[in-house]
Backbone of each chain as ProteinMPNN parsed JSONL, in Angstrom:
{"seq_chain_A": "XXXXXXXXXXXXXXXXXXXXXXXXXXXXXXXXXXXXXXXXXXXXXXXXXXXXXXXXXXXXXXXXXXXXXXXXXXXXXXXXXXXXXXXXXXXXXXXXXXXXXXXXXXXXXXXXX", "coords_chain_A": {"N_chain_A": [[92.628, 85.318, 130.134], [93.961, 84.041, 127.163], [96.891, 83.444, 125.383], [98.32, 83.155, 122.183], [100.152, 82.472, 119.109], [100.538, 83.31, 115.606], [102.676, 81.725, 113.189], [105.695, 81.574, 111.154], [105.335, 80.537, 107.685], [106.816, 78.184, 107.17], [106.584, 76.724, 109.474], [104.035, 75.776, 109.601], [101.592, 73.169, 109.819], [100.902, 70.404, 107.649], [97.655, 69.952, 106.255], [96.137, 67.203, 105.984], [93.614, 66.087, 105.131], [91.066, 64.074, 103.482], [90.587, 65.053, 100.074], [91.732, 67.49, 100.312], [94.427, 69.404, 99.05], [97.713, 70.483, 99.109], [97.397, 72.114, 101.308], [97.819, 73.902, 104.329], [97.53, 74.228, 107.871], [96.958, 76.152, 110.813], [95.963, 75.834, 114.074], [94.431, 78.114, 116.182], [92.633, 79.435, 118.236], [90.399, 77.547, 120.197], [87.98, 75.242, 121.653], [89.581, 73.431, 123.091], [91.718, 74.863, 124.037], [90.793, 77.435, 124.8], [88.546, 79.194, 123.646], [84.962, 79.027, 123.709], [82.679, 79.247, 122.085], [83.449, 79.53, 119.461], [85.876, 78.761, 116.877], [89.156, 79.708, 115.861], [91.256, 79.779, 113.133], [94.151, 79.626, 110.977], [94.746, 79.237, 107.491], [96.89, 78.074, 104.918], [97.172, 78.033, 101.489], [98.793, 76.439, 98.928], [100.087, 77.327, 95.61], [98.112, 75.89, 93.063], [96.929, 74.322, 94.934], [94.084, 73.138, 96.924], [91.092, 73.249, 98.875], [88.871, 70.657, 100.169], [85.648, 70.027, 98.645], [83.382, 71.166, 100.699], [80.814, 70.734, 103.208], [78.705, 71.658, 105.815], [77.047, 72.068, 109.023], [77.939, 74.201, 110.539], [78.796, 77.745, 110.483], [81.02, 79.802, 108.501], [83.388, 82.419, 108.808], [85.54, 84.331, 106.864], [88.684, 85.865, 106.388], [90.804, 87.252, 104.091], [94.168, 87.098, 104.25], [96.462, 87.185, 102.671], [97.403, 86.915, 99.185], [95.509, 85.257, 96.509], [92.422, 83.775, 95.819], [90.272, 81.395, 94.272], [86.998, 81.064, 94.972], [84.314, 78.848, 95.589], [80.991, 78.788, 96.269], [78.096, 77.166, 96.918], [76.338, 77.521, 93.959], [77.735, 79.69, 93.139], [80.603, 81.695, 92.274], [83.697, 83.248, 92.981], [86.513, 85.529, 92.839], [88.752, 86.064, 95.376], [90.729, 88.338, 97.275], [93.579, 89.71, 99.116], [92.418, 91.215, 102.023], [89.767, 90.915, 101.389], [86.608, 89.667, 102.505], [84.587, 86.986, 103.548], [81.439, 85.315, 104.072], [80.266, 82.153, 104.813], [77.393, 80.445, 104.824], [75.508, 78.278, 107.01], [75.399, 74.935, 105.907], [76.021, 75.609, 103.27], [77.637, 74.491, 100.354], [81.166, 74.578, 99.892], [84.319, 75.601, 98.509], [87.81, 76.245, 98.255], [90.184, 77.321, 95.954], [93.482, 77.562, 94.73], [94.571, 79.29, 92.131], [96.595, 80.913, 91.492], [100.021, 82.23, 91.336], [101.269, 82.367, 93.734], [101.376, 81.648, 97.24], [98.349, 81.56, 99.172], [96.78, 82.964, 102.028], [94.554, 82.678, 104.748], [92.369, 83.723, 107.352], [90.147, 81.963, 109.394], [86.991, 81.615, 110.871], [84.94, 79.51, 112.8], [81.765, 78.527, 114.095], [80.427, 77.098, 117.132], [77.839, 76.671, 117.768]], "CA_chain_A": [[93.26, 85.581, 128.811], [94.824, 82.997, 126.591], [97.692, 84.061, 124.332], [99.074, 82.265, 121.277], [100.614, 83.306, 118.006], [100.758, 82.79, 114.302], [104.085, 81.389, 112.987], [106.116, 81.59, 109.717], [104.737, 79.478, 106.844], [107.573, 76.934, 107.268], [106.24, 76.016, 110.665], [102.664, 75.277, 109.529], [101.388, 71.709, 109.671], [100.044, 70.002, 106.506], [96.288, 69.518, 106.596], [96.014, 66.087, 105.037], [92.292, 65.411, 105.113], [90.669, 63.688, 102.102], [90.089, 66.104, 99.241], [92.58, 68.698, 100.464], [95.735, 69.273, 98.406], [98.567, 71.64, 99.224], [96.799, 72.977, 102.327], [98.461, 73.88, 105.636], [96.625, 74.872, 108.838], [97.38, 76.352, 112.204], [94.84, 76.025, 115.005], [94.805, 79.181, 117.07], [91.734, 79.387, 119.385], [89.368, 76.524, 120.107], [87.562, 74.817, 122.988], [90.645, 72.686, 123.798], [92.611, 75.796, 124.737], [90.229, 78.735, 125.269], [87.223, 79.736, 123.229], [83.843, 78.052, 123.843], [81.59, 79.386, 121.088], [83.963, 79.588, 118.11], [87.295, 78.43, 116.712], [89.888, 80.585, 114.967], [92.37, 79.056, 112.535], [94.657, 80.187, 109.742], [95.03, 78.255, 106.473], [97.727, 78.488, 103.788], [96.953, 77.158, 100.325], [99.888, 76.604, 97.951], [99.657, 77.374, 94.215], [97.518, 74.624, 92.62], [96.3, 73.611, 96.067], [92.66, 73.417, 97.079], [90.382, 72.514, 99.969], [87.79, 69.773, 99.709], [84.286, 70.62, 98.543], [82.951, 70.868, 102.059], [79.461, 71.205, 103.58], [78.471, 71.343, 107.218], [76.032, 72.949, 109.614], [78.474, 75.428, 111.104], [79.09, 78.848, 109.576], [82.413, 80.257, 108.414], [83.792, 83.778, 108.465], [86.915, 84.229, 106.286], [89.383, 87.156, 106.069], [91.958, 86.896, 103.274], [95.346, 87.812, 104.739], [97.35, 87.459, 101.537], [97.23, 86.057, 98.042], [94.282, 85.303, 95.728], [91.786, 82.443, 95.783], [89.013, 81.188, 93.597], [86.123, 80.436, 95.956], [83.022, 78.407, 95.096], [80.011, 78.58, 97.354], [76.848, 76.776, 96.216], [76.612, 77.59, 92.527], [78.392, 80.985, 92.901], [82.04, 81.636, 92.217], [84.286, 84.573, 93.114], [87.933, 85.626, 93.114], [88.958, 86.899, 96.551], [92.151, 88.751, 97.417], [93.924, 90.315, 100.421], [91.475, 92.178, 102.584], [88.381, 90.497, 101.128], [85.99, 88.951, 103.63], [83.385, 86.287, 103.092], [80.689, 84.493, 104.982], [79.701, 80.925, 104.246], [76.298, 80.105, 105.704], [75.268, 76.882, 107.38], [75.0, 74.046, 104.789], [76.426, 75.99, 101.891], [78.832, 73.795, 99.931], [82.192, 75.582, 99.597], [85.659, 75.13, 98.178], [88.81, 77.263, 97.918], [91.151, 76.821, 94.944], [94.479, 78.566, 94.454], [95.009, 79.215, 90.724], [97.609, 81.946, 91.335], [101.382, 81.737, 91.37], [101.809, 82.565, 95.055], [100.511, 81.047, 98.237], [97.278, 82.394, 99.75], [96.628, 82.701, 103.455], [93.359, 83.309, 105.246], [91.925, 83.496, 108.697], [88.82, 81.323, 109.315], [86.207, 81.431, 112.086], [83.757, 78.646, 112.709], [80.991, 78.604, 115.358], [80.093, 75.803, 117.77], [76.482, 76.806, 118.317]], "C_chain_A": [[94.095, 84.414, 128.422], [95.564, 83.636, 125.433], [98.344, 82.998, 123.483], [99.569, 83.118, 120.104], [100.663, 82.559, 116.676], [102.234, 82.553, 114.149], [104.439, 81.537, 111.531], [105.556, 80.379, 108.98], [105.468, 78.143, 107.026], [107.186, 76.115, 108.476], [104.789, 75.512, 110.687], [102.65, 73.774, 109.351], [100.536, 71.407, 108.434], [98.645, 69.583, 107.007], [95.893, 68.444, 105.614], [94.698, 65.352, 105.082], [91.942, 65.066, 103.696], [90.12, 64.873, 101.327], [90.828, 67.386, 99.329], [93.938, 68.435, 99.834], [96.519, 70.556, 98.628], [98.012, 72.627, 100.243], [97.524, 72.79, 103.669], [97.542, 74.601, 106.605], [97.347, 75.083, 110.121], [96.149, 76.639, 113.057], [95.255, 77.078, 116.003], [93.937, 79.142, 118.337], [90.668, 78.313, 119.161], [89.002, 76.062, 121.502], [88.638, 74.054, 123.759], [91.551, 73.67, 124.528], [91.954, 77.014, 125.313], [88.788, 79.001, 124.921], [86.132, 78.642, 123.29], [82.912, 78.053, 122.658], [82.131, 79.429, 119.649], [85.404, 79.068, 118.082], [87.866, 79.388, 115.72], [91.077, 79.834, 114.466], [92.906, 79.855, 111.367], [94.964, 79.014, 108.795], [95.969, 78.884, 105.456], [97.437, 77.495, 102.665], [98.035, 77.469, 99.281], [99.282, 76.793, 96.534], [99.228, 75.988, 93.721], [96.894, 73.796, 93.73], [94.814, 73.973, 96.162], [92.151, 72.685, 98.327], [89.388, 71.545, 99.359], [86.522, 70.59, 99.455], [83.588, 70.19, 99.801], [81.544, 71.376, 102.287], [79.208, 70.744, 104.998], [77.522, 72.352, 107.845], [76.661, 74.21, 110.226], [78.786, 76.48, 110.043], [80.583, 79.123, 109.55], [82.47, 81.779, 108.164], [85.227, 83.71, 108.014], [87.454, 85.61, 105.944], [90.643, 86.788, 105.346], [93.135, 87.775, 103.708], [96.356, 88.1, 103.643], [97.034, 86.476, 100.397], [95.846, 86.236, 97.357], [93.73, 83.92, 95.63], [90.536, 82.497, 94.946], [88.099, 80.48, 94.611], [84.787, 80.081, 95.284], [82.145, 78.144, 96.26], [78.659, 78.356, 96.698], [77.171, 76.82, 94.737], [77.22, 78.956, 92.15], [79.941, 80.801, 92.958], [82.584, 83.051, 92.326], [85.806, 84.497, 93.249], [88.063, 86.536, 94.359], [90.445, 87.121, 96.78], [92.344, 89.352, 98.831], [92.926, 91.336, 100.83], [90.024, 91.901, 102.264], [87.894, 89.623, 102.301], [84.783, 88.224, 103.123], [82.737, 85.484, 104.216], [80.103, 83.349, 104.23], [78.64, 80.454, 105.264], [76.255, 78.634, 105.994], [74.774, 76.098, 106.157], [75.318, 74.496, 103.388], [77.653, 75.241, 101.476], [79.882, 74.819, 99.514], [83.537, 74.93, 99.34], [86.552, 76.319, 97.815], [89.859, 76.626, 97.03], [92.181, 77.915, 94.697], [94.998, 78.398, 93.028], [96.097, 80.241, 90.454], [99.011, 81.362, 91.469], [102.014, 81.866, 92.765], [100.846, 81.895, 96.063], [99.423, 82.033, 98.69], [97.113, 81.998, 101.213], [95.339, 83.39, 103.921], [93.084, 82.888, 106.695], [90.486, 82.992, 108.639], [88.197, 81.132, 110.717], [85.185, 80.388, 111.856], [83.041, 78.726, 114.107], [80.818, 77.168, 115.88], [78.683, 75.846, 118.335], [75.643, 75.572, 117.931]], "O_chain_A": [[94.842, 83.858, 129.227], [94.954, 84.295, 124.591], [98.874, 82.024, 124.018], [99.42, 84.34, 120.111], [100.811, 81.338, 116.635], [103.012, 83.127, 114.911], [103.527, 81.622, 110.709], [105.33, 79.326, 109.577], [104.834, 77.088, 107.036], [107.439, 74.91, 108.502], [104.359, 74.898, 111.664], [103.581, 73.187, 108.801], [99.542, 72.093, 108.198], [98.505, 68.944, 108.049], [95.374, 68.734, 104.536], [94.67, 64.121, 105.072], [92.459, 65.693, 102.77], [89.287, 65.621, 101.841], [90.603, 68.294, 98.528], [94.536, 67.38, 100.049], [95.999, 71.636, 98.346], [98.14, 73.838, 100.068], [97.804, 71.665, 104.084], [96.83, 75.516, 106.192], [98.233, 74.313, 110.493], [95.393, 77.573, 112.786], [96.316, 76.963, 116.616], [94.454, 78.843, 119.414], [90.111, 78.192, 118.07], [89.662, 76.458, 122.462], [88.599, 74.039, 124.989], [92.106, 73.316, 125.569], [92.497, 77.602, 126.249], [87.917, 79.029, 125.79], [86.381, 77.483, 122.958], [82.407, 77.005, 122.255], [81.343, 79.369, 118.706], [86.059, 78.951, 119.117], [87.16, 79.848, 114.823], [91.848, 79.295, 115.26], [92.187, 80.687, 110.814], [95.384, 77.943, 109.234], [95.868, 80.075, 105.16], [97.454, 76.281, 102.867], [98.17, 78.602, 98.82], [98.12, 76.461, 96.298], [99.938, 75.01, 93.953], [96.389, 72.699, 93.491], [94.351, 74.954, 95.58], [92.697, 71.669, 98.757], [89.1, 71.611, 98.164], [86.354, 71.69, 99.98], [83.24, 69.022, 99.972], [81.114, 72.334, 101.644], [79.461, 69.591, 105.345], [77.23, 73.386, 107.243], [75.957, 75.203, 110.41], [79.01, 76.164, 108.875], [81.317, 78.731, 110.457], [81.678, 82.325, 107.396], [86.06, 83.105, 108.689], [86.782, 86.417, 105.302], [91.487, 86.085, 105.901], [93.116, 88.998, 103.563], [97.031, 89.129, 103.668], [96.492, 85.391, 100.604], [95.133, 87.211, 97.594], [94.474, 82.972, 95.384], [89.831, 83.506, 94.909], [88.428, 79.381, 95.057], [84.213, 80.869, 94.533], [82.492, 77.369, 97.151], [78.136, 79.233, 96.012], [78.158, 76.231, 94.297], [77.219, 79.332, 90.978], [80.467, 79.889, 93.596], [81.969, 83.978, 91.799], [86.33, 83.491, 93.73], [87.537, 87.648, 94.372], [91.284, 86.257, 96.529], [91.399, 89.475, 99.611], [92.611, 92.243, 100.06], [89.134, 92.564, 102.796], [88.674, 88.949, 102.974], [84.015, 88.78, 102.338], [83.39, 85.045, 105.162], [79.518, 83.514, 103.16], [78.958, 80.114, 106.403], [76.889, 77.832, 105.308], [73.855, 76.531, 105.461], [74.933, 73.843, 102.418], [78.664, 75.324, 102.174], [79.556, 75.812, 98.863], [83.851, 73.865, 99.873], [86.116, 77.266, 97.161], [90.359, 75.538, 97.313], [91.815, 79.07, 94.479], [95.768, 77.48, 92.745], [96.491, 80.428, 89.303], [99.178, 80.162, 91.687], [103.178, 81.508, 92.947], [99.683, 81.625, 95.764], [99.613, 83.244, 98.578], [97.287, 80.836, 101.578], [95.061, 84.528, 103.545], [93.522, 81.837, 107.162], [89.678, 83.549, 107.897], [88.817, 80.56, 111.614], [84.583, 80.365, 110.782], [83.678, 78.965, 115.132], [81.034, 76.187, 115.169], [78.373, 75.127, 119.284], [74.47, 75.485, 118.294]]}, "seq_chain_B": "XXXXXXXXXXXXXXXXXXXXXXXXXXXXXXXXXXXXXXXXXXXXXXXXXXXXXXXXXXXXXXXXXXXXXXXXXXXXXXXXXXXXXXXXXXXXXXXXXXXXXXXXXXXXXXXXX", "coords_chain_B": {"N_chain_B": [[76.516, 82.8, 100.128], [78.162, 85.65, 101.365], [79.816, 88.569, 100.494], [82.304, 90.902, 101.422], [84.54, 93.647, 102.137], [87.683, 94.653, 103.557], [88.944, 97.987, 104.065], [91.05, 100.843, 103.068], [92.831, 102.523, 105.734], [92.008, 105.255, 105.868], [89.391, 105.23, 105.223], [88.046, 104.201, 107.338], [85.621, 104.278, 110.002], [85.246, 106.482, 112.748], [85.125, 105.255, 116.078], [83.205, 106.176, 118.371], [82.45, 105.601, 121.103], [81.701, 105.913, 124.667], [84.677, 106.267, 126.613], [86.398, 105.261, 124.722], [89.187, 106.214, 122.817], [90.678, 107.589, 120.001], [90.055, 105.448, 118.332], [89.117, 103.423, 115.584], [86.696, 101.71, 113.611], [85.685, 98.94, 111.624], [82.835, 97.299, 110.583], [82.434, 93.992, 109.619], [81.34, 91.205, 109.224], [78.179, 90.269, 110.429], [75.039, 89.734, 112.197], [73.199, 91.391, 110.871], [73.997, 91.479, 108.244], [74.868, 88.851, 107.52], [76.26, 86.67, 109.147], [75.223, 84.474, 111.769], [75.963, 83.458, 114.267], [78.25, 84.724, 115.147], [80.2, 87.794, 115.149], [82.357, 89.618, 113.026], [84.927, 91.97, 113.027], [87.1, 94.733, 112.276], [89.512, 96.667, 113.979], [91.171, 99.773, 114.362], [93.712, 101.296, 116.168], [94.922, 104.358, 117.055], [98.205, 105.854, 117.748], [98.663, 106.461, 121.182], [95.987, 106.061, 121.544], [93.121, 104.289, 122.906], [90.979, 101.553, 123.879], [87.851, 101.338, 125.737], [87.757, 100.254, 129.167], [86.445, 97.293, 129.181], [83.704, 94.97, 129.725], [81.889, 92.031, 129.431], [79.414, 89.505, 128.58], [79.916, 88.053, 126.294], [82.426, 86.304, 124.372], [85.766, 87.075, 123.131], [87.793, 86.746, 120.256], [90.971, 87.614, 119.088], [93.099, 88.742, 116.519], [96.146, 90.051, 115.855], [96.776, 92.252, 113.353], [98.541, 94.264, 112.582], [101.158, 96.39, 114.019], [101.506, 97.228, 117.525], [100.335, 96.516, 120.717], [99.32, 97.253, 124.092], [97.823, 95.142, 126.195], [95.351, 94.659, 128.6], [93.963, 92.312, 130.648], [91.699, 91.3, 132.957], [93.646, 91.02, 135.831], [95.963, 90.778, 134.456], [98.609, 91.627, 132.157], [99.866, 92.313, 128.888], [102.156, 92.641, 126.105], [101.195, 92.751, 122.789], [101.815, 91.846, 119.419], [102.026, 92.059, 115.772], [100.603, 89.235, 114.384], [100.255, 87.95, 116.76], [97.819, 86.352, 118.87], [94.859, 86.452, 120.736], [92.658, 85.33, 123.325], [89.733, 86.388, 124.947], [87.949, 85.722, 127.656], [84.496, 85.115, 128.558], [83.125, 87.665, 130.5], [85.624, 88.611, 131.374], [87.355, 91.499, 132.284], [88.69, 93.859, 129.993], [91.09, 95.738, 128.121], [92.579, 97.641, 125.504], [95.512, 99.337, 124.741], [97.344, 101.69, 122.951], [100.607, 102.24, 122.994], [102.689, 102.685, 121.314], [104.467, 104.123, 118.436], [103.164, 103.905, 116.087], [100.117, 103.154, 114.228], [97.895, 100.56, 115.33], [96.371, 97.519, 114.301], [93.701, 95.292, 114.486], [91.906, 92.175, 114.105], [88.766, 91.212, 115.237], [86.705, 88.844, 116.774], [83.43, 88.211, 117.923], [81.086, 86.326, 119.843], [77.603, 85.282, 119.577], [76.282, 83.636, 121.266]], "CA_chain_B": [[77.798, 83.484, 100.323], [78.12, 87.085, 101.436], [81.157, 89.085, 100.301], [82.555, 92.295, 101.724], [85.98, 93.799, 102.106], [88.359, 95.65, 104.361], [89.228, 99.196, 103.265], [92.219, 101.57, 103.6], [92.612, 103.182, 107.038], [91.365, 106.579, 105.709], [87.948, 105.031, 105.039], [87.472, 103.678, 108.575], [84.715, 105.169, 110.748], [85.565, 106.617, 114.209], [84.299, 104.501, 117.038], [83.148, 107.191, 119.415], [81.694, 105.211, 122.333], [82.399, 106.452, 125.871], [85.869, 105.536, 127.073], [87.269, 104.966, 123.576], [89.923, 107.372, 122.297], [91.565, 107.28, 118.85], [89.71, 104.116, 117.827], [88.322, 103.35, 114.393], [86.205, 100.351, 113.506], [84.898, 98.524, 110.462], [82.042, 96.111, 110.781], [82.564, 93.143, 108.443], [80.267, 90.223, 109.196], [77.304, 90.319, 111.591], [73.682, 89.19, 111.856], [72.467, 92.285, 109.92], [74.313, 91.169, 106.8], [75.223, 87.501, 107.123], [76.561, 85.611, 110.179], [74.238, 84.323, 112.841], [76.535, 83.053, 115.591], [79.426, 85.544, 115.513], [80.465, 88.961, 114.34], [83.777, 89.808, 112.694], [85.151, 93.385, 112.845], [88.5, 95.148, 112.418], [89.691, 97.92, 114.728], [92.448, 100.48, 114.273], [93.926, 102.173, 117.327], [96.007, 105.299, 116.791], [99.154, 106.031, 118.852], [98.023, 107.102, 122.361], [94.551, 105.719, 121.602], [92.792, 103.116, 123.733], [89.581, 101.16, 124.015], [87.334, 101.453, 127.068], [87.869, 99.049, 129.972], [85.17, 96.678, 128.8], [83.408, 93.677, 130.349], [80.574, 91.581, 128.902], [79.288, 88.04, 128.652], [80.421, 87.368, 125.061], [83.899, 86.067, 124.265], [86.463, 87.705, 121.987], [89.045, 86.236, 119.683], [91.636, 88.753, 118.483], [94.307, 88.439, 115.757], [96.79, 91.341, 115.595], [97.173, 92.363, 111.943], [99.785, 95.114, 112.503], [101.401, 97.268, 115.153], [101.822, 96.707, 118.881], [99.327, 96.987, 121.744], [99.402, 96.863, 125.482], [96.502, 94.619, 126.479], [95.077, 94.34, 130.001], [92.789, 91.41, 130.79], [91.673, 91.023, 134.367], [94.81, 91.691, 136.428], [97.136, 90.468, 133.643], [98.982, 92.616, 131.163], [100.796, 91.749, 127.927], [102.354, 93.374, 124.874], [100.931, 91.924, 121.671], [102.315, 92.396, 118.159], [101.575, 91.418, 114.545], [100.597, 87.761, 114.389], [99.804, 87.453, 118.069], [96.399, 85.995, 118.944], [94.438, 86.28, 122.117], [91.253, 85.011, 123.658], [89.242, 87.052, 126.137], [86.786, 84.892, 128.056], [83.257, 85.769, 129.056], [83.171, 88.428, 131.763], [86.946, 89.153, 131.718], [87.543, 92.924, 131.94], [89.762, 93.978, 129.016], [91.362, 97.088, 127.522], [93.71, 97.734, 124.569], [96.147, 100.646, 124.765], [98.436, 101.834, 121.979], [101.709, 103.103, 123.51], [103.675, 102.709, 120.322], [104.434, 105.308, 117.579], [102.434, 103.64, 114.862], [98.812, 102.631, 114.504], [97.753, 99.109, 115.481], [95.122, 97.071, 113.692], [93.411, 93.883, 114.777], [90.656, 91.542, 113.773], [88.068, 90.77, 116.443], [85.513, 88.004, 116.674], [82.62, 88.04, 119.139], [80.017, 85.322, 119.638], [76.243, 85.707, 119.959], [75.627, 82.505, 121.907]], "C_chain_B": [[77.556, 84.993, 100.387], [79.588, 87.558, 101.334], [81.238, 90.527, 100.716], [84.047, 92.482, 101.722], [86.459, 94.831, 103.14], [88.67, 96.832, 103.457], [90.474, 99.885, 103.815], [91.828, 102.31, 104.888], [91.774, 104.477, 106.92], [89.853, 106.418, 105.603], [87.302, 104.438, 106.29], [86.616, 104.751, 109.249], [85.225, 105.299, 112.195], [84.594, 105.822, 115.038], [84.223, 105.335, 118.299], [82.312, 106.802, 120.631], [82.435, 105.744, 123.55], [83.576, 105.601, 126.294], [86.818, 105.14, 125.966], [87.887, 106.266, 123.069], [90.799, 106.947, 121.112], [91.317, 105.868, 118.287], [88.828, 104.219, 116.596], [87.858, 101.893, 114.242], [85.568, 100.118, 112.139], [84.196, 97.238, 110.764], [82.132, 95.25, 109.466], [81.393, 92.163, 108.317], [79.5, 90.31, 110.516], [75.922, 89.871, 111.203], [72.888, 90.115, 110.911], [72.793, 91.979, 108.463], [74.487, 89.692, 106.518], [75.276, 86.508, 108.33], [75.562, 85.635, 111.278], [74.861, 84.202, 114.204], [77.728, 83.903, 116.029], [79.41, 86.818, 114.691], [81.948, 89.085, 114.144], [83.974, 91.298, 112.364], [86.686, 93.633, 112.851], [88.49, 96.465, 113.172], [91.094, 98.485, 114.44], [92.557, 101.383, 115.517], [95.132, 103.031, 117.023], [97.007, 105.308, 117.97], [98.488, 106.878, 119.935], [96.505, 106.802, 122.476], [94.336, 104.48, 122.499], [91.3, 102.783, 123.66], [89.163, 101.408, 125.476], [87.717, 100.181, 127.844], [86.507, 98.377, 129.916], [84.956, 95.352, 129.505], [82.029, 93.29, 129.902], [80.566, 90.059, 128.829], [79.828, 87.334, 127.378], [81.946, 87.268, 125.09], [84.47, 86.87, 123.097], [87.616, 86.811, 121.554], [89.692, 87.379, 118.878], [92.933, 88.288, 117.788], [94.929, 89.833, 115.397], [97.333, 91.361, 114.164], [98.402, 93.235, 111.769], [99.902, 95.974, 113.757], [101.624, 96.525, 116.463], [100.849, 97.33, 119.857], [99.662, 96.445, 123.12], [97.981, 96.385, 125.798], [96.432, 94.262, 127.956], [93.834, 93.501, 130.06], [92.771, 90.961, 132.253], [92.837, 91.729, 135.027], [96.09, 91.308, 135.684], [97.359, 91.507, 132.596], [99.951, 91.927, 130.163], [100.989, 92.74, 126.778], [102.079, 92.435, 123.712], [101.312, 92.622, 120.371], [101.759, 91.604, 116.975], [101.695, 89.903, 114.649], [100.289, 87.139, 115.731], [98.273, 87.284, 118.079], [96.03, 85.879, 120.39], [92.958, 85.98, 122.242], [90.902, 85.717, 124.947], [87.955, 86.337, 126.495], [85.619, 85.729, 128.482], [83.52, 86.41, 130.41], [84.624, 88.86, 132.213], [87.034, 90.639, 131.332], [88.76, 93.057, 131.034], [89.87, 95.345, 128.437], [92.624, 96.995, 126.63], [94.199, 99.177, 124.565], [97.283, 100.681, 123.785], [99.518, 102.813, 122.505], [102.853, 103.203, 122.525], [103.554, 103.977, 119.418], [103.674, 105.107, 116.282], [101.02, 103.098, 115.19], [98.858, 101.089, 114.67], [96.404, 98.718, 114.884], [94.909, 95.632, 114.085], [92.029, 93.469, 114.312], [90.043, 91.005, 115.039], [86.817, 90.004, 116.145], [84.752, 88.131, 117.991], [81.527, 87.03, 118.792], [78.666, 85.93, 119.999], [75.496, 84.551, 120.638], [74.872, 82.972, 123.179]], "O_chain_B": [[76.83, 85.545, 99.561], [80.474, 87.018, 101.997], [80.343, 91.312, 100.402], [84.774, 91.564, 101.341], [85.727, 95.742, 103.527], [88.662, 96.704, 102.233], [90.92, 99.555, 104.914], [90.669, 102.668, 105.098], [90.933, 104.753, 107.776], [89.11, 107.365, 105.865], [86.095, 104.195, 106.285], [86.847, 105.951, 109.094], [85.599, 104.292, 112.796], [83.404, 105.731, 114.735], [85.068, 105.22, 119.187], [81.537, 107.618, 121.13], [83.638, 105.998, 123.492], [83.493, 104.374, 126.33], [87.941, 104.72, 126.242], [87.204, 107.278, 122.914], [91.59, 106.014, 121.245], [92.24, 105.193, 117.832], [87.891, 105.017, 116.568], [88.537, 100.966, 114.684], [84.972, 101.033, 111.571], [84.803, 96.233, 111.137], [81.924, 95.761, 108.366], [80.564, 92.284, 107.415], [80.1, 90.411, 111.586], [75.643, 89.647, 110.025], [71.987, 89.644, 110.218], [71.974, 92.191, 107.569], [74.28, 89.276, 105.378], [74.419, 85.635, 108.47], [75.096, 86.699, 111.684], [74.365, 84.762, 115.182], [78.165, 83.804, 117.175], [78.713, 86.921, 113.681], [82.723, 88.692, 115.015], [83.265, 91.834, 111.512], [87.45, 92.822, 113.374], [87.576, 97.275, 113.022], [92.062, 97.739, 114.298], [91.632, 102.119, 115.86], [96.224, 102.524, 116.765], [96.688, 104.827, 119.058], [97.834, 107.879, 119.643], [95.847, 107.255, 123.413], [95.274, 103.739, 122.794], [90.473, 103.658, 123.406], [90.007, 101.655, 126.338], [87.974, 99.142, 127.235], [85.543, 98.838, 130.529], [85.924, 94.674, 129.851], [81.096, 94.09, 129.97], [81.6, 89.413, 129.0], [80.151, 86.147, 127.415], [82.635, 88.049, 125.747], [83.741, 87.286, 122.196], [88.31, 86.209, 122.374], [89.021, 88.03, 118.077], [93.741, 87.559, 118.363], [94.3, 90.653, 114.728], [98.228, 90.592, 113.813], [99.225, 92.97, 110.892], [98.924, 96.25, 114.451], [101.9, 95.325, 116.473], [100.584, 98.532, 119.815], [100.202, 95.35, 123.281], [97.033, 97.161, 125.676], [97.345, 93.637, 128.497], [92.773, 93.908, 129.586], [93.711, 90.322, 132.727], [93.018, 92.928, 134.815], [97.187, 91.49, 136.213], [96.429, 92.197, 132.18], [100.747, 91.073, 130.551], [100.119, 93.567, 126.503], [102.703, 91.375, 123.656], [101.154, 93.835, 120.237], [101.094, 90.586, 117.167], [102.758, 89.368, 114.964], [100.085, 85.929, 115.828], [97.55, 87.992, 117.379], [96.762, 85.296, 121.189], [92.142, 86.328, 121.389], [91.652, 85.667, 125.921], [86.991, 86.346, 125.73], [85.756, 86.926, 128.738], [84.057, 85.79, 131.328], [84.796, 89.405, 133.303], [86.811, 90.99, 130.173], [89.779, 92.416, 131.293], [88.871, 96.045, 128.273], [93.602, 96.34, 126.989], [93.416, 100.114, 124.408], [98.119, 99.777, 123.785], [99.352, 104.032, 122.46], [103.9, 103.756, 122.862], [102.655, 104.795, 119.614], [103.552, 106.028, 115.474], [100.775, 102.641, 116.306], [99.778, 100.431, 114.185], [95.433, 99.471, 114.948], [95.839, 94.828, 114.025], [91.122, 94.287, 114.151], [90.742, 90.393, 115.846], [85.969, 90.442, 115.368], [85.363, 88.156, 119.059], [81.107, 86.895, 117.643], [78.601, 86.972, 120.651], [74.268, 84.479, 120.603], [74.252, 82.157, 123.862]]}, "name": "protein", "num_of_chains": 2, "seq": "XXXXXXXXXXXXXXXXXXXXXXXXXXXXXXXXXXXXXXXXXXXXXXXXXXXXXXXXXXXXXXXXXXXXXXXXXXXXXXXXXXXXXXXXXXXXXXXXXXXXXXXXXXXXXXXXXXXXXXXXXXXXXXXXXXXXXXXXXXXXXXXXXXXXXXXXXXXXXXXXXXXXXXXXXXXXXXXXXXXXXXXXXXXXXXXXXXXXXXXXXXXXXXXXXXXXXXXXXXXXXXXXXX"}
């Protein structure tokens, strides 16, 4: 068993990769500390923040913990809110944009298959 | 993109497998609807409820969404609460027991590698 914990927003680290704006991330489970087949992370996106338009071979599972996000996957678009869950398949281009007035937070799984 | 959502506790389905007591489950992402390499589910455990003492080759990643649980993994034991995260490795025996006065809810990932 490996134990870790989420932390208050103020303790999150900025995720300063190209194309990301106003995004914070916390790495929870990954092969460096525990899990072999998947990684589990939480992301916070500030109002007006967004992730890069990303595309890769691994899948994503996303559970919205709080807030509201505009998500674009391929040529589809949706508004997702607390309790919504989405799957992004291998090679689907995807981007999260926060157009609301409060921060949004989600849990994200990726596989290592 | 596949979209689904969590629901209020009253809409959860009982998880009546042998050894489980007072456990409800909602299947979110899995190979039948979307994800190939992992499944994502939420579980609710009522006060005095518990999962079976389980052991299997797949890994688990668990994020506690609310409440407090006594978790036993191998010969270790821990109390986990909202925001705590744990990893259960392949073949580690594990059991969740709710000894608190309120329900506990967690998000659970399993791999299909």
